[in-house]
Backbone as CSV, one residue per row, in Angstrom:
resi,resn,N_x,N_y,N_z,CA_x,CA_y,CA_z,C_x,C_y,C_z
1,MET,79.807,123.668,109.466,80.649,122.950,108.349,80.488,121.231,108.491
2,THR,80.371,120.361,107.518,80.418,118.881,107.801,81.683,118.777,107.185
3,SER,82.480,117.794,108.230,83.841,117.162,107.795,83.591,116.638,106.523
4,PRO,84.746,116.626,105.618,84.556,115.740,104.329,84.740,114.445,104.540
5,TYR,85.023,114.011,105.839,84.903,112.542,106.100,83.577,111.763,106.374
6,LYS,82.615,112.714,106.782,81.175,112.762,107.068,80.209,112.840,105.852
7,ILE,80.490,113.194,105.022,79.590,113.871,103.878,78.935,112.372,103.485
8,PRO,77.514,112.580,103.524,76.705,111.221,103.475,77.043,110.676,102.042
9,ALA,76.766,109.106,102.030,76.885,108.537,100.823,76.070,109.100,99.479
10,HIS,76.633,108.985,98.378,75.741,109.517,97.136,74.458,108.592,97.055
11,GLU,73.371,109.608,96.893,72.116,108.699,96.812,71.997,107.614,95.718
12,GLU,73.066,107.568,95.012,73.010,106.452,93.738,74.180,105.537,94.247
13,SER,74.782,105.566,95.213,75.806,104.704,95.541,75.473,103.308,95.462
14,PRO,76.286,102.393,95.050,77.679,102.496,94.830,77.883,102.881,93.330
15,ASN,77.050,103.283,92.366,77.109,103.426,91.016,77.785,104.781,90.912
16,LYS,77.404,105.827,91.797,77.918,106.908,91.828,78.568,107.409,93.293
17,ILE,79.417,108.192,93.210,80.066,108.780,94.641,80.614,110.006,94.678
18,TRP,80.634,110.407,95.980,81.265,111.735,96.206,82.775,111.307,96.465
19,ALA,83.442,112.440,95.540,85.094,112.118,95.748,85.766,113.487,96.293
20,VAL,86.259,113.219,97.555,87.269,114.520,97.928,88.453,114.292,97.597
21,ILE,89.078,115.484,96.783,90.302,115.255,96.259,91.313,115.821,97.505
22,GLU,92.377,115.071,97.535,93.499,115.655,98.226,94.694,115.911,97.547
23,ILE,94.896,115.219,96.467,95.937,115.707,95.563,95.623,115.565,94.299
24,PRO,96.089,116.766,93.669,95.712,116.998,92.283,96.570,116.300,91.159
25,LYS,96.235,115.739,90.008,96.784,115.147,89.166,98.056,115.809,88.669
26,ASP,98.895,115.007,88.184,100.485,115.587,87.914,101.419,116.083,88.640
27,THR,101.064,116.108,90.184,101.967,116.525,91.020,102.762,115.449,92.082
28,ASN,103.714,115.647,92.675,104.398,114.720,93.440,104.422,115.118,94.919
29,VAL,103.453,116.059,95.132,103.315,116.670,96.561,101.950,115.752,96.921
30,LYS,102.205,115.029,98.268,100.956,114.485,98.912,100.401,115.259,100.158
31,TYR,99.265,115.728,99.936,98.344,116.335,100.956,97.342,115.115,101.295
32,GLU,96.754,115.664,102.703,95.972,114.471,103.241,95.271,115.514,104.063
33,TYR,93.755,114.969,104.248,92.837,115.758,105.196,93.096,115.625,106.368
34,GLU,93.223,116.618,107.222,93.334,116.559,108.768,92.248,116.804,109.626
35,PRO,91.674,115.740,109.995,90.179,116.117,110.760,90.340,117.245,111.952
36,LYS,91.744,116.841,112.647,91.826,117.783,113.871,91.794,119.312,113.490
37,PHE,92.035,119.779,112.352,92.174,121.150,111.881,90.843,121.603,110.682
38,ASP,90.345,120.491,110.357,89.324,120.689,109.233,90.219,121.210,108.116
39,LEU,91.504,120.738,107.935,92.280,121.519,106.638,92.781,120.167,105.994
40,PHE,93.400,120.463,104.830,94.353,119.843,104.199,95.670,119.933,104.647
41,LYS,96.571,119.066,104.875,97.829,119.329,105.278,98.739,118.798,104.409
42,TYR,100.036,119.415,104.103,101.104,118.808,103.658,101.419,117.747,104.013
43,ASP,101.819,116.334,103.726,102.354,115.360,103.979,103.797,115.135,103.760
44,ARG,103.931,115.259,102.511,105.284,114.854,102.008,105.205,115.067,100.549
45,SER,106.483,115.226,99.924,106.759,115.161,98.686,107.364,113.791,97.928
46,LEU,106.849,113.151,97.113,107.415,111.862,96.626,108.734,112.091,96.580
47,LEU,109.578,111.083,96.934,111.166,110.934,96.699,111.396,110.088,95.495
48,SER,110.778,110.587,94.144,111.011,109.968,93.088,110.559,110.892,91.932
49,ALA,110.885,110.627,90.826,110.480,111.689,89.537,109.205,111.210,89.200
50,MET,108.432,110.533,89.915,106.965,110.308,89.776,105.978,111.271,89.848
51,VAL,104.910,111.304,89.324,103.861,112.255,90.002,102.490,111.340,89.644
52,TYR,101.634,111.785,90.445,100.225,111.239,90.514,99.651,111.317,89.380
53,PRO,99.059,109.905,88.560,98.643,109.879,87.227,97.141,110.438,87.067
54,ALA,96.609,110.762,88.198,95.068,111.276,88.228,94.923,111.949,89.602
55,SER,93.728,112.980,89.727,93.686,113.308,90.948,93.158,112.452,91.782
56,TYR,93.432,112.314,93.152,93.389,111.443,94.103,93.170,111.772,95.422
57,GLY,91.993,111.045,95.892,91.342,111.312,97.141,90.820,110.251,97.731
58,PHE,89.499,110.542,98.496,88.759,109.569,99.124,87.577,109.485,98.793
59,ILE,86.694,108.559,99.284,85.243,108.524,99.351,84.697,108.615,100.632
60,PRO,84.174,109.771,101.032,83.856,110.065,102.278,82.916,108.959,103.064
61,ASN,82.618,108.949,104.257,82.088,107.957,105.011,82.455,106.481,104.924
62,THR,83.538,106.489,104.533,83.989,104.875,104.322,85.262,104.662,105.135
63,LEU,85.759,103.468,105.460,86.567,103.010,106.168,87.197,101.909,105.706
64,CYS,88.444,101.427,105.422,89.216,100.476,104.913,89.944,99.543,106.039
65,GLU,90.541,98.601,105.499,91.314,97.687,106.410,92.541,98.693,106.763
66,ASP,93.058,99.494,106.091,94.219,100.420,106.519,94.052,101.551,107.467
67,LYS,92.595,101.437,107.945,92.251,102.424,108.916,91.986,104.008,108.300
68,ASP,92.041,103.977,106.815,91.786,105.210,106.137,90.384,105.092,105.321
69,ALA,90.042,106.381,104.835,88.886,106.206,103.644,89.336,105.486,102.677
70,LEU,88.288,104.928,102.085,88.520,104.278,100.528,89.217,105.376,99.659
71,ASP,90.253,104.733,99.243,91.086,105.836,98.268,90.327,105.748,96.707
72,VAL,90.150,107.020,96.065,89.694,106.972,94.766,90.682,107.922,93.906
73,LEU,90.670,107.470,92.470,91.200,108.185,91.680,90.085,108.924,90.789
74,VAL,90.432,110.175,90.335,89.395,110.561,89.340,90.208,110.947,87.972
75,TYR,89.665,109.962,87.142,89.891,110.244,85.527,89.542,111.540,84.934
76,ASN,90.391,112.397,84.750,89.980,113.641,84.113,91.355,114.382,83.463
77,ALA,91.053,115.001,82.356,92.432,115.724,81.701,92.921,116.651,82.510
78,MET,92.402,117.329,83.252,92.992,118.315,83.846,93.105,118.387,85.760
79,PRO,93.783,118.438,86.069,93.925,118.277,87.671,92.722,119.045,88.481
80,ILE,92.236,118.251,89.317,91.353,118.973,90.221,91.857,119.333,91.501
81,GLN,91.575,120.448,92.113,92.360,120.908,93.346,92.072,120.486,94.373
82,THR,92.937,120.324,95.461,92.800,119.950,96.752,91.533,120.626,97.348
83,GLY,90.729,119.829,98.120,89.604,120.146,98.596,88.410,120.354,97.929
84,THR,88.438,119.868,96.704,87.266,120.000,95.870,86.378,118.610,95.961
85,ILE,85.025,118.978,96.053,84.259,117.387,96.115,83.813,117.071,94.616
86,VAL,83.920,116.230,94.060,83.526,115.558,92.585,82.479,114.640,92.829
87,GLU,81.344,114.862,91.880,80.347,113.776,91.919,80.931,112.987,90.822
88,CYS,81.021,111.755,90.832,81.722,110.493,89.831,80.919,109.619,89.667
89,ARG,81.336,108.740,88.535,80.600,107.704,88.266,81.922,106.551,88.240
90,VAL,81.523,105.291,88.902,82.590,104.436,89.242,82.738,103.571,87.892
91,LEU,83.819,103.380,87.739,84.275,102.541,86.621,85.039,101.063,86.946
92,GLY,85.819,101.200,88.072,86.621,99.792,88.259,87.441,100.167,89.682
93,VAL,88.336,99.146,89.970,89.179,99.106,91.102,90.436,98.572,90.932
94,LEU,91.469,99.060,91.231,92.697,98.655,91.346,92.995,97.928,92.904
95,ASP,93.356,96.638,92.842,93.519,95.839,94.037,95.134,95.866,94.168
96,MET,95.355,96.237,95.215,96.661,96.269,95.951,97.091,96.199,97.407
97,ILE,97.857,96.029,97.884,98.415,95.733,99.330,99.501,96.813,99.616
98,ASP,99.334,97.649,100.428,100.302,98.699,100.865,100.557,98.568,102.383
99,ASP,101.830,98.417,102.565,102.433,98.058,104.066,101.562,97.151,104.690
100,GLY,101.414,96.033,103.978,100.670,94.900,104.592,99.208,94.939,104.702
101,TYR,98.521,96.009,104.170,97.179,96.105,104.274,96.454,96.292,102.882
102,ARG,95.335,95.835,102.859,94.617,95.830,101.415,94.226,97.146,101.204
103,ASP,94.430,97.642,99.842,94.415,99.307,99.853,93.886,99.506,98.457
104,TYR,92.770,99.161,98.170,91.988,99.357,96.945,92.147,101.027,96.403
105,LYS,92.135,101.040,95.217,91.944,102.495,94.299,90.660,102.287,93.379
106,ILE,89.795,102.857,93.920,88.284,103.172,93.109,88.586,103.950,91.794
107,LEU,88.448,103.600,90.560,88.730,104.476,89.566,87.511,104.847,89.056
108,THR,87.218,106.426,88.981,86.172,106.960,88.665,86.033,108.098,87.448
109,VAL,84.987,108.654,87.281,85.198,109.611,86.099,84.136,110.869,86.555
110,PRO,84.481,112.187,86.582,83.325,112.950,86.968,82.175,113.013,85.942
111,ILE,81.022,112.899,86.667,79.671,112.881,86.024,79.519,113.817,84.950
112,SER,80.204,115.123,85.107,80.117,116.227,84.263,81.144,115.941,83.030
113,HIS,82.007,114.726,83.017,82.813,114.604,81.979,82.326,114.812,80.660
114,ILE,83.111,115.255,79.852,82.491,115.421,78.258,82.245,113.981,77.393
115,LYS,83.291,113.085,77.903,82.871,111.781,77.165,82.267,111.003,78.347
116,ASN,81.454,110.011,77.822,80.576,109.101,78.437,81.193,107.939,78.857
117,TYR,82.145,108.025,79.746,83.023,106.768,80.147,81.966,105.889,81.121
118,LYS,81.967,104.388,80.565,81.033,103.610,81.522,81.683,102.423,82.092
119,SER,83.100,102.136,81.604,83.724,101.212,82.136,85.077,101.174,81.989
120,LEU,85.927,100.258,82.655,87.363,100.068,82.234,87.806,100.070,81.002
121,ASP,86.691,99.257,80.074,87.121,99.127,78.570,87.323,100.437,77.808
122,ASP,86.454,101.454,78.440,86.539,102.931,77.756,87.762,103.743,78.165
123,ILE,88.531,103.357,79.009,89.824,103.773,79.669,91.203,103.540,78.544
124,ASP,91.762,104.280,78.381,93.056,104.042,77.685,93.749,102.948,78.318
125,PRO,94.209,101.871,77.862,95.138,100.791,78.728,96.240,101.288,78.937
126,ALA,96.943,102.465,78.297,98.262,102.861,78.679,98.190,103.636,80.211
127,PHE,96.979,104.332,80.442,96.622,104.966,81.551,96.656,104.052,82.742
128,LEU,95.801,102.817,82.498,95.748,101.706,83.422,97.089,101.207,83.791
129,ASN,98.026,101.109,82.635,99.275,100.519,83.195,100.067,101.673,83.744
130,ILE,100.134,102.905,83.497,100.891,103.821,84.182,100.393,103.897,85.822
131,CYS,98.878,103.677,86.210,98.633,103.696,87.470,99.398,102.470,88.174
132,LYS,99.153,101.208,87.464,99.876,100.232,88.272,101.240,100.498,88.335
133,ASN,102.138,101.066,87.368,103.240,101.310,87.640,103.577,102.218,88.579
134,PHE,102.690,103.451,88.732,103.027,104.592,89.600,102.781,103.612,91.007
135,PHE,101.673,103.046,91.345,101.570,102.681,92.707,102.483,101.238,93.099
136,SER,102.966,100.778,91.845,104.161,99.917,92.537,105.170,100.408,92.742
137,HIS,105.679,101.400,92.325,106.814,102.161,92.713,106.955,103.457,93.468
138,TYR,106.016,103.834,93.733,105.913,105.552,94.400,106.437,105.255,95.621
139,LYS,106.557,104.251,96.394,107.337,104.102,97.801,108.697,103.396,97.627
140,ASP,109.229,103.079,96.641,110.363,102.564,96.620,111.490,103.309,97.399
141,LEU,111.430,104.397,97.174,112.876,105.242,97.752,112.492,105.231,99.402
142,ILE,111.372,104.983,100.002,110.974,105.111,101.243,111.084,103.643,101.840
143,ASN,111.379,102.689,100.987,111.621,101.223,101.641,110.152,100.706,102.162
144,LYS,109.207,101.070,101.404,107.926,100.589,101.880,107.358,99.680,100.836
145,LYS,106.993,98.444,101.171,106.573,97.473,100.350,105.075,97.627,99.906
146,VAL,104.792,97.677,98.565,103.472,97.828,97.903,103.249,96.672,96.947
147,VAL,102.510,95.796,97.058,101.944,95.019,96.066,100.849,95.363,95.179
148,VAL,100.928,95.325,93.921,99.929,95.648,92.927,99.380,94.599,92.246
149,HIS,98.037,94.329,92.475,97.598,93.094,91.813,97.007,93.411,90.415
150,ASP,95.708,93.724,90.122,95.267,93.914,88.951,93.846,94.835,89.146
151,TRP,93.626,95.349,87.935,92.355,96.031,87.865,91.360,95.025,87.614
152,HIS,90.045,95.481,88.258,88.690,94.766,88.327,87.729,95.736,87.932
153,GLY,86.821,95.318,87.554,85.397,95.982,86.732,84.490,96.504,87.689
154,ILE,83.532,97.052,87.388,82.568,97.811,88.173,82.080,97.006,89.187
155,GLU,81.514,95.889,88.868,81.025,95.226,90.085,81.618,94.803,91.029
156,GLU,83.353,94.590,90.892,83.956,94.422,91.917,84.232,95.773,92.848
157,ALA,84.125,96.866,92.010,84.512,98.176,92.990,83.255,98.520,93.432
158,LYS,82.000,98.150,93.175,80.810,98.719,93.634,80.780,97.783,95.236
159,LYS,81.274,96.447,94.983,81.265,95.473,96.190,82.354,96.175,97.120
160,VAL,83.118,96.724,96.680,84.418,97.316,97.668,83.816,98.522,98.254
161,ILE,83.040,99.498,97.653,82.457,100.567,98.111,81.541,100.130,99.010
162,SER,80.412,99.444,98.733,79.421,99.083,99.614,79.944,98.358,100.922
163,GLU,80.884,97.505,100.949,81.636,96.861,102.126,82.389,98.175,102.968
164,SER,82.890,99.075,102.410,83.641,100.328,103.035,82.615,101.231,103.741
165,TYR,81.583,101.384,103.366,80.754,102.443,104.034,80.674,102.203,105.430
166,LEU,80.509,103.174,106.148,80.483,103.130,107.621,78.879,102.979,107.970
167,GLN,78.532,102.399,109.100,77.179,101.993,109.078,76.494,103.124,109.849
């Protein structure tokens, strides 16, 4: 079995990517892939009344400034379960700094989604604001500093993805 971290880039990357889900939408439980055991481990529960606004995970075969794989949000009405791999279309990127490191969040939508989302303009602005609010405050009660900047479109997201792939 191939480690989820080592799944090759999607053949149409950076327009389409593979997303490995760690955290289903609408939960406050944080799971992380643990390569030592090739399983997803319980990391913690958020110490707030907040829940993840979208299913959340990583793009395989990437590495970012924070020494983790590139983070991904999968915009979908229903939660996607931990450990699922999802073929996604890239829509944009949220620029932020978490604990002193640049920590981009790539926004995607499943290729199989019933609606044909093509850009951030197709996403409900309330959802984009909810994400900014969530990431601005989800670590407040553990005294970690997060600075959320703004959403950027597809071209910036594709640049971030391309620069994050391992060679």
